[in-house]
N, C-alpha and C positions, 0 to 999 in steps of 0.2 A: 475560421470565419473572421474576415476583416473587410472593412469598407474600402481599403486601398488595393486596387487590382494588381499592382506590381508586387506587393507583398504576398498576396494570395498565390500568384504564379511562382514566386521564389520559394515559398514554403512547400507548395505542392511538388515542384520539380525536385527539390532537395529530398523530401520524404520519399518520393517515388524512386529516386536513385538509390535510396537505402532500403528498398524492398517493401515500402508501405503503400497501400492503396489509399488514394485521397479523393475526397469530394469537397469542393469549395462552395462557399456562400458569401455573397457580398453584403447581405443584410441579416440582421438578427431574426427577422420574420422568416426569411428563406431557410436559415439554419434551423429554426424551431420546427418548421414544417418537415424538413428532412429528418430531424431527430424523432419526430412522431411516427414516421412511416418506415424508417430503416434503422437497424441496429448498428451502432458505432462503438468502437472500443475507446476512442479518444476524441474530444472536441477541444480545439485550440481557439479560444475566444478573445477577440479584442474587447477591451473594457469600455472604450469611448466610441460610441456610435451615434449617428444622427437621430434615428427614430426610437431606439430602445438601447439602453446601455447594457453592458455585460452583466451587471447585477440583476437587472430586470429579466434578462434571458436566463441567467442562472436559476432564478426563482421558478421560472416556467419549466426549465429542464428538470429541476429537482423533483417536480411533481410528476414528471414523465416516468412511466414504469421501467423503462430501460435507460436509465441515466448513465451516460458514458463517463469515463474519467475526464477531467477538465484541467486544462492549463489556461490561466488568464494571462493576457499580455496588455501592456499599455505604454504609451510614450512617456507617461509620468507615473512612476510607481506610487507616488504619494496619493494618487487618486484612487488607487485600488483599495477597495474596502476590505482591509485585512481582518475585519471582524467576521468575515465569512468563515464559519467553522471549517477547519481543514479536515473535512471528512475524508473517508477512503478515496472518494472520487475527485476531490480537489487536490491535484498533485502539486501545483506550484503557481507562482506569479512571476512573470518575466517583464523586465523593463526594456522597451524597444529604444534603440536597436540592440540586438543581442546576437552573439555568434550562433549560427544555425545548429552547431553541434550541441548546444545546450538542450535543444529539443530531443536530439538523439540520446543524450545522457539520461534525461528524464524518462524517455520511453524504455531504455534498457533497464533502468532501475525499477520500473513498475510493471513491466509486462514479461 
């Protein structure tokens, strides 16, 4: 989930080329609605968003019965709230831009 359409396309194409099924969302609210209705193994969430930041979405997702594993990303790593407990489903924090193979490495290590 990212509010930048180009990044969504790039992540989705890369992950699909590596055998993963992807669903994208341009807003936190759309992502939350999808997570409430469909099971997902992984959510890659942008932390800085216009209407709801990644922490707000994280709190909403955490209360969801089928919370997927989560990777946070941000253009400024200092803004990520590293006080978020690194529970089993919070896999990592990535600073944009990052090499796409970082996502593949995290997926391979955790699935």
